[in-house]
VOMI-27020 format. One record per residue: x, y, z of N, C-alpha, C in turn. Coordinates in nm, 2 decimals. Example, Ala and Ser with C-alpha at 12.3 -4.5 7.8 and 13.67 -1.06 7.14 Angstrom:
! residues 2
PT     nxx     nyy     nzz    caxx    cayy    cazz     cxx     cyy     czz
PT    1.32   -0.57    0.78    1.23   -0.45    0.78    1.32   -0.33    0.78
PT    1.28   -0.22    0.71    1.37   -0.11    0.71    1.29    0.00    0.79
//
This chain:
! residues 59
PT     nxx     nyy     nzz    caxx    cayy    cazz     cxx     cyy     czz
PT   10.14    9.14   10.57   10.18    9.14   10.43   10.12    9.02   10.36
PT   10.08    8.92   10.44   10.02    8.80   10.38    9.89    8.84   10.30
PT    9.81    8.93   10.35    9.69    8.96   10.29    9.72    9.03   10.15
PT    9.82    9.11   10.14    9.86    9.17   10.02    9.90    9.07    9.92
PT    9.99    8.97    9.96   10.03    8.87    9.87    9.92    8.78    9.82
PT    9.82    8.76    9.91    9.71    8.68    9.87    9.62    8.75    9.76
PT    9.61    8.88    9.78    9.54    8.96    9.68    9.61    8.96    9.54
PT    9.74    8.98    9.54    9.82    8.97    9.42    9.81    8.83    9.36
PT    9.81    8.73    9.44    9.80    8.59    9.39    9.67    8.57    9.32
PT    9.56    8.62    9.37    9.43    8.61    9.31    9.42    8.68    9.17
PT    9.48    8.80    9.17    9.48    8.88    9.04    9.57    8.80    8.94
PT    9.69    8.76    8.98    9.78    8.69    8.89    9.72    8.56    8.84
PT    9.65    8.49    8.92    9.59    8.36    8.88    9.48    8.39    8.78
PT    9.40    8.49    8.81    9.28    8.52    8.72    9.33    8.56    8.58
PT    9.43    8.65    8.58    9.48    8.70    8.45    9.56    8.59    8.37
PT    9.64    8.51    8.44    9.73    8.42    8.38    9.65    8.31    8.30
PT    9.53    8.28    8.35    9.45    8.17    8.28    9.42    8.20    8.14
PT    9.36    8.32    8.11    9.31    8.36    7.98    9.32    8.51    7.95
PT    9.39    8.58    8.04    9.40    8.72    8.01    9.28    8.81    8.05
PT    9.18    8.74    8.10    9.06    8.81    8.14    9.02    8.77    8.28
PT    8.94    8.85    8.34    8.89    8.83    8.48    8.74    8.80    8.47
PT    8.71    8.68    8.51    8.57    8.63    8.50    8.50    8.68    8.63
PT    8.37    8.67    8.63    8.29    8.71    8.75    8.33    8.64    8.88
PT    8.35    8.51    8.87    8.39    8.43    8.99    8.53    8.47    9.04
PT    8.62    8.50    8.94    8.75    8.55    8.98    8.74    8.69    9.04
PT    8.66    8.77    8.99    8.64    8.91    9.05    8.59    8.90    9.19
PT    8.50    8.80    9.21    8.45    8.78    9.35    8.56    8.74    9.45
PT    8.65    8.66    9.40    8.76    8.62    9.49    8.86    8.74    9.51
PT    8.88    8.81    9.41    8.96    8.93    9.42    8.90    9.03    9.52
PT    8.77    9.05    9.51    8.70    9.14    9.60    8.71    9.09    9.75
PT    8.70    8.96    9.77    8.71    8.91    9.91    8.85    8.94    9.96
PT    8.95    8.91    9.88    9.09    8.94    9.92    9.11    9.09    9.95
PT    9.06    9.17    9.86    9.07    9.32    9.88    9.01    9.36   10.01
PT    8.89    9.31   10.04    8.82    9.35   10.17    8.90    9.30   10.29
PT    8.96    9.18   10.28    9.05    9.13   10.39    9.17    9.22   10.41
PT    9.23    9.26   10.29    9.35    9.35   10.30    9.31    9.49   10.37
PT    9.20    9.54   10.33    9.15    9.67   10.39    9.13    9.65   10.54
PT    9.07    9.54   10.58    9.05    9.52   10.72    9.18    9.51   10.80
PT    9.27    9.43   10.74    9.41    9.42   10.80    9.48    9.55   10.81
PT    9.48    9.63   10.71    9.54    9.76   10.71    9.48    9.85   10.81
PT    9.35    9.85   10.82    9.28    9.94   10.91    9.31    9.90   11.06
PT    9.32    9.77   11.08    9.36    9.72   11.22    9.50    9.77   11.25
PT    9.59    9.76   11.16    9.72    9.80   11.18    9.73    9.95   11.21
PT    9.66   10.03   11.13    9.67   10.18   11.15    9.61   10.21   11.29
PT    9.50   10.15   11.33    9.44   10.18   11.46    9.54   10.14   11.57
PT    9.61   10.03   11.55    9.71    9.99   11.65    9.82   10.09   11.66
PT    9.86   10.14   11.55    9.97   10.24   11.54    9.92   10.37   11.61
PT    9.80   10.41   11.59    9.75   10.53   11.65    9.74   10.52   11.80
PT    9.72   10.40   11.85    9.71   10.37   11.99    9.84   10.35   12.05
PT    9.95   10.35   11.98   10.08   10.34   12.03   10.13   10.19   12.06
PT   10.06   10.10   12.00   10.09    9.96   12.03   10.22    9.92   11.97
PT   10.27    9.99   11.86   10.39    9.96   11.80   10.50   10.06   11.84
PT   10.48   10.13   11.95   10.58   10.22   11.99   10.71   10.16   12.04
PT   10.81   10.23   12.06   10.94   10.18   12.11   10.92   10.14   12.25
PT   10.98   10.02   12.28   10.98    9.98   12.42   11.10   10.04   12.50
PT   11.07   10.08   12.62   11.17   10.15   12.70   11.26   10.04   12.75
PT   11.39   10.06   12.74   11.49    9.96   12.79   11.50    9.98   12.94
PT   11.53    9.87   13.01   11.55    9.87   13.15   11.70    9.90   13.18
PT   11.74   10.02   13.22   11.87   10.06   13.25   11.90   10.08   13.39
//
């Protein structure tokens, strides 16, 4: 979730300054977006491979 909050932070910071998004701010937003997509894809692949499955209890 950190990647998502970082993306929102970049957007908020860019807009709060002057209500516009400049080219350098758009570049920062793009970098955060790409990181978020990578993080999400990694998570989905892990789910598909069962990495986050329920652990069997020792009874």
